[in-house]
C-alpha positions in Angstrom: 23.9 5.7 -10.8 23.8 7.4 -7.0 24.5 4.7 -4.5 23.0 5.0 -1.0 24.5 2.7 1.4 23.0 1.9 5.1 25.9 0.4 7.2 23.5 -0.7 10.2 21.9 -3.6 7.7 24.8 -3.7 5.4 22.5 -2.8 2.4 23.3 -0.5 -1.0 20.5 0.5 -2.7 21.5 1.5 -6.6 19.3 4.2 -8.2 19.5 5.7 -11.8 16.7 7.5 -13.6 16.9 6.7 -17.6 16.5 9.2 -20.2 13.2 8.6 -20.7 12.3 9.6 -17.2 11.8 5.7 -15.2 13.7 5.1 -12.1 15.0 1.8 -11.5 16.3 0.7 -7.9 18.7 -2.0 -7.4 19.2 -3.9 -4.6 22.1 -6.4 -4.7 22.0 -9.5 -2.4 25.1 -11.5 -3.0 25.0 -15.5 -2.5 21.1 -15.5 -2.4 19.1 -17.7 -4.9 16.2 -15.9 -5.5 15.3 -13.1 -7.6 12.5 -10.4 -7.5 11.6 -7.3 -9.8 8.6 -5.0 -9.3 7.5 -2.9 -11.9 4.8 -0.2 -10.4 3.4 3.0 -11.5 2.3 5.8 -9.5 -1.6 5.2 -10.2 -4.2 3.6 -7.9 -7.6 4.1 -7.2 -7.5 7.4 -5.6 -7.1 9.2 -9.3 -10.1 9.7 -11.0 -10.0 13.1 -11.9 -6.5 14.5 -13.7 -5.2 16.8 -16.1 -3.1 15.0 -18.9 0.5 16.6 -19.5 -0.1 18.8 -22.5 -4.0 19.1 -22.0 -6.1 22.0 -20.2 -9.4 20.1 -19.7 -9.5 17.6 -16.7 -10.5 14.3 -17.5 -12.8 12.5 -14.9 -13.0 8.6 -15.1 -15.1 5.8 -13.6 -14.0 4.3 -10.3 -12.1 0.9 -10.5 -10.3 1.7 -14.1 -6.9 1.3 -12.0 -7.6 -2.2 -11.3 -9.2 -2.9 -14.5 -6.0 -1.7 -16.2 -4.0 -4.0 -14.3 -6.3 -7.5 -15.2 -6.5 -5.9 -18.8 -2.1 -5.7 -19.3 -1.9 -9.6 -18.9 -4.0 -10.1 -22.4 -2.1 -10.2 -25.1 -2.7 -9.8 -29.2 -1.7 -13.3 -29.6 -4.0 -14.5 -27.7 -2.1 -15.5 -24.6 -2.0 -14.5 -21.0 1.2 -13.3 -19.6 0.6 -14.5 -16.5 0.3 -18.2 -18.2 3.5 -17.7 -20.0 4.9 -16.4 -16.8 3.9 -19.6 -14.5 5.0 -22.1 -17.4 8.5 -20.9 -16.9 8.4 -21.8 -13.0 8.0 -18.5 -11.4 5.7 -16.7 -9.2 4.2 -14.0 -10.7 1.8 -11.6 -10.0 -0.1 -7.7 -9.8 -2.0 -5.7 -7.4 -3.4 -2.4 -7.2 -3.7 -0.3 -4.0 -4.8 3.2 -3.3 -1.5 4.9 -5.0 0.1 2.4 -6.9 0.0 -0.5 -9.5 2.6 -2.9 -9.8 3.7 -5.9 -11.9 6.0 -8.5 -10.2 7.6 -12.4 -10.2 10.5 -14.0 -7.8 12.1 -17.0 -9.2 15.4 -19.0 -8.8 15.3 -19.8 -12.6 14.7 -18.4 -15.9 14.8 -14.9 -14.6 15.9 -13.1 -17.8 12.8 -15.2 -19.7 10.4 -14.1 -17.3 12.1 -10.5 -17.1 11.4 -10.5 -21.3 7.9 -11.2 -20.7 6.8 -9.0 -17.9 8.8 -6.1 -19.7 6.8 -7.2 -22.9 3.4 -7.0 -21.5 3.5 -3.9 -19.0 4.7 -2.1 -22.2 2.3 -2.9 -24.8 -1.8 -3.0 -23.9 -3.7 -4.8 -26.1 -7.4 -3.4 -25.3 -10.7 -4.0 -27.8 -14.5 -3.5 -27.5 -14.6 -7.3 -26.9 -12.0 -8.4 -24.3 -13.1 -5.1 -22.4 -16.9 -6.3 -22.4 -15.7 -9.8 -21.3 -13.5 -8.5 -18.2 -16.2 -6.4 -16.9 -17.9 -9.9 -16.0 -14.9 -11.1 -14.5 -14.3 -8.0 -12.6 -18.3 -8.1 -11.4 -17.6 -11.6 -9.9 -15.0 -10.1 -7.5 -16.7 -7.3 -6.6 -19.9 -9.4 -5.6 -17.3 -11.5 -3.7 -15.6 -8.6 -2.0 -19.2 -7.3 -1.5 -19.6 -10.3 1.4 -16.4 -10.7 2.5 -16.0 -9.8 6.1 -12.2 -8.6 6.6 -12.9 -6.4 3.3 -16.3 -4.7 4.3 -14.8 -4.0 8.3 -12.0 -2.1 6.4 -14.1 -0.5 3.8 -16.8 1.1 6.7 -14.3 2.4 8.6 -12.7 4.1 5.4 -16.4 5.2 5.1 -17.0 6.6 8.7 -13.7 8.5 8.5 -13.5 10.1 5.3 -16.6 12.6 3.9 -15.0 12.7 0.4 -11.4 11.1 0.1 -10.9 8.5 -2.7 -9.5 6.5 0.1 -13.1 5.7 0.7 -14.0 4.0 -2.6 -13.7 0.3 -3.1 -10.4 -0.1 -5.2 -12.5 -2.3 -7.8 -14.8 0.0 -8.1 -18.8 -0.9 -8.1 -20.6 -3.0 -10.9 -22.2 0.7 -11.8 -19.1 2.3 -12.3 -17.0 -0.3 -14.4 -19.9 -1.2 -16.8 -19.0 2.9 -18.2 -15.2 1.5 -19.0 -14.6 1.3 -22.1 -11.0 0.7 -24.0 -10.8 4.7 -25.1 -10.9 5.3 -21.2 -8.0 2.5 -21.1 -5.7 3.5 -23.2 -6.1 7.6 -22.1 -5.0 6.4 -18.2 -2.3 3.7 -19.8 -0.6 6.7 -21.8 -1.4 9.2 -19.0 -0.1 6.9 -16.4 2.0 4.0 -17.5 5.0 6.8 -18.5 8.4 5.8 -17.6 8.6 9.3 -15.7 5.4 7.7 -13.4 7.3 4.6 -12.7 9.9 2.7 -10.6 11.6 -0.5 -10.9 13.2 -2.2 -8.3 15.0 -5.2 -8.8 16.7 -7.5 -6.2 18.8 -10.5 -5.5 22.5 -11.7 -6.6 22.8 -8.9 -9.6 25.9 -6.6 -10.4 24.0 -3.3 -10.8 25.3 -2.4 -13.9 24.9 -5.6 -15.8 20.9 -5.5 -14.5 20.3 -2.0 -15.5 21.5 -2.7 -19.4 19.3 -5.9 -19.2 16.6 -3.3 -18.3 17.8 -0.8 -20.7 17.9 -3.0 -23.6 14.2 -4.3 -23.4 12.6 -0.7 -22.7 11.1 0.5 -25.9 11.8 4.6 -26.7 9.3 6.6 -25.0 9.7 10.3 -24.1 9.3 11.3 -20.4 5.6 13.2 -20.1 5.3 16.3 -18.3 3.9 16.6 -14.7 0.2 14.7 -14.1 -2.2 17.1 -12.3 -3.8 15.4 -9.8 -7.4 16.5 -8.5 -9.0 15.3 -5.4 -11.8 16.5 -3.6 -11.4 18.7 -0.1 -11.8 16.7 3.2 -12.9 18.3 6.1 -11.0 17.8 8.9 -14.0 15.5 11.4 -14.9 12.2 11.1 -18.3 11.1 9.2 -19.5 9.2 12.1 -18.6 7.6 15.2 -20.0 4.0 15.1 -20.7 1.6 11.8 -22.2 -1.5 11.8 -23.0 -4.1 9.0 -24.6 -7.7 9.6 -22.4 -10.5 7.3 -21.9 -14.4 8.3 -19.1 -14.4 10.9 -17.8 -16.8 13.4 -17.0 -13.9 15.9 -17.8 -10.1 15.3 -15.0 -8.3 13.3 -13.9 -4.9 14.1 -11.7 -2.0 13.1 -10.9 1.4 15.5 -9.5 4.1 13.4 -8.2 7.4 13.9 -8.2 10.2 11.1 -5.0 12.1 10.7 -5.2 15.2 8.9 -1.3 16.5 9.9 1.9 16.2 7.4 3.4 12.6 7.5 6.8 11.8 7.8 8.9 8.5 8.6 9.6 10.1 12.1 5.9 10.6 12.7 5.2 7.2 10.9 7.6 5.5 13.6 6.2 7.1 16.8 2.9 5.9 15.7 3.8 2.5 15.5 6.0 2.7 18.8 2.7 4.0 20.3 0.0 1.2 19.2 2.3 -1.5 20.6 2.7 0.8 23.9 -1.3 0.9 24.4 -2.4 -2.6 22.7 0.9 -4.7 21.6 1.2 -8.2 22.6 3.0 -7.2 25.8 1.1 -4.0 26.7 -1.6 -4.0 29.8 -4.4 -3.3 28.1 -3.5 -6.4 25.8 -2.8 -8.8 28.9 -6.2 -7.2 30.4 -8.0 -7.6 27.2 -6.8 -11.5 26.8 -7.3 -12.3 30.5 -10.8 -11.5 30.6 -11.8 -13.5 27.3 -12.2 -10.2 25.2 -9.9 -10.7 22.5 -7.7 -14.2 22.0 -5.1 -12.8 19.7 -3.1 -9.6 19.3 -4.8 -7.2 17.2 -3.4 -6.3 13.7 -1.7 -2.3 14.2 -1.4 -0.1 11.2 -0.5 3.5 10.5 -1.8 3.8 6.6 -1.1 6.8 4.5 -0.4 8.4 1.0 0.4 11.8 0.0 -3.7 12.5 0.3 -4.4 11.0 3.6 -3.4 9.2 6.9 -5.0 7.2 9.7 -4.6 4.6 12.4 -6.0 1.3 12.0 -6.2 -1.2 14.8 -8.4 -4.5 13.4 -8.9 -7.6 14.9 -11.8 -10.1 16.4 -13.6 -10.2 19.6 -17.3 -11.1 21.1 -17.3 -7.7 22.6 -15.6 -5.3 20.1 -17.5 -1.9 22.0 -15.2 -3.1 25.2 -12.5 -3.3 23.5 -12.6 0.7 21.5 -14.1 1.7 25.0 -10.7 0.5 27.1 -8.7 1.8 23.9 -9.8 5.2 24.6 -9.7 4.9 28.2 -5.9 3.8 27.9 -5.1 6.7 25.7 -6.6 9.0 28.1 -4.2 7.1 30.9 -1.0 7.3 28.8 -1.9 11.3 28.5 -2.4 11.6 31.9 -0.1 9.7 33.6 2.9 10.0 30.6 5.2 7.3 28.8 7.2 5.4 30.9 10.9 5.7 29.8 11.9 2.2 29.9 8.8 1.0 28.2 9.7 3.1 25.5 13.4 1.9 25.5 11.9 -2.1 24.9 9.4 -0.7 22.5 11.6 0.9 20.4 14.3 -1.7 20.1 11.5 -3.8 19.1 10.3 -1.4 16.4 13.9 -1.7 15.0 14.3 -4.9 15.3 11.5 -5.7 12.9 12.6 -3.3 10.4 16.2 -4.9 10.0 13.9 -8.2 9.8 12.5 -6.8 6.7 15.9 -7.2 5.0 16.1 -10.9 5.1 13.9 -11.3 2.5 14.1 -10.0 -1.2 10.4 -9.6 -1.6 9.9 -7.6 1.3 12.9 -5.6 0.5 11.2 -4.8 -2.8 7.9 -3.8 -2.2 9.2 -1.7 0.6 11.6 0.2 -1.8 8.5 0.7 -4.0 5.9 1.6 -2.1 7.7 4.3 -0.2 9.4 5.3 -3.5 5.6 6.7 -4.4 5.5 8.8 -1.1 8.9 9.8 -1.6 10.5 8.3 1.1 13.9 6.1 1.0 13.1 2.9 2.7 16.6 3.3 4.6 15.4 6.3 6.4 13.0 4.4 8.8 16.6 2.8 10.4 18.3 6.2 10.8 15.3 8.4 12.1 14.2 6.0 14.9 17.0 7.0 16.9 16.0 10.6 16.8 12.4 9.1 18.6 12.1 10.4 22.2 9.5 9.7 24.9 8.8 13.5 24.5 8.2 13.4 20.5 6.3 10.7 21.0 3.9 12.2 24.1 3.1 15.2 21.4 2.5 12.4 18.6 0.0 10.8 21.3 -1.7 14.3 22.3 -1.6 15.4 18.2 -2.7 12.3 16.6 -4.8 10.0 19.3 -7.9 12.4 19.7 -11.2 10.9 20.6 -12.9 13.1 18.2 -11.5 11.7 15.1 -11.7 8.0 16.3 -14.2 5.3 14.9 -15.1 1.6 15.2 -16.5 -0.3 12.5 -18.0 -3.7 13.5 -19.1 -6.6 11.1 -21.6 -9.4 13.2 -24.0 -11.8 12.9 
């Protein structure tokens, strides 16, 4: 087992790649009562065209299959639903689908191994029939209609559609009523057998575990599967520029919602991610000059959410919040970026913000949920989560100013607004 240790947070991660290709990551937390298990596949809504290992023809499936699969895996041949079984055990269980991965998880203090039995059983034994697939279309159809009227989701999805021409990040993870109507059990089985091969999956366990012992427990519950070859994922070409600078939609909201996006076409790495986090907080974070000005003028009432979202095929900055004057927030944000580019970054502000960001990274290691989800998501980006604690020391003012120039370009900025 490979052991990676980080002295800054006094944590170790034990990593083992099994014969069937499954990557298992174990982060022991001595004396902690809560245990967390998450099992993910490197398969999300981005993947609708691919070449199955061993085949030559391209397979194209409707949008929404990854999310549909996530829903269907809980249903068992004996008529039970694994989510109900896990709940009856007193554990908190869930699943989710993102653009680049799907994950099944639970957390508990008791009945860990019984819950592990159930989770590993249902993830490895899909059961799809014509009848249960048709029934699920109605359930997911209702979810789609609900999200269509959900302002927080619409402001986000509209921002993606303003930034991206062809990249699948602009597509709703759940698909549409039309696309899910084309899903059948054959499509589900094909995608399951392609993407749910252990060699495309990672499992993370965090809690009071002995690494060797818990690894044996995992092996005992794995069915005999051979690792598959490489899945060739096919994505449309994406132009550098944005689609449109402004996009607006009318929905019932108490106060307008906005999302300011910056499309980023460059390579992504940990150091760049850290620099963008620092920059966002310097520009419009809670202690920034701009935030105080917007707050004092009554333009905003709370700090906006500041994110840098990325996978292997896209990356963008996203600032989301509420304001009665979203256009003013956008114009003042652009003005602040221009000022920072002209005047440079204050060394004292930089050092203060760097310490705050570092403190946030350290804090994530206090909770088994944060740790496990972080290691899983990062693993699908070929990142070890400890890298953030190491790379931050190499981020300088000069590097920050370079990233500010390269990423925060006005011609790549958009604003999405939802208002009455």
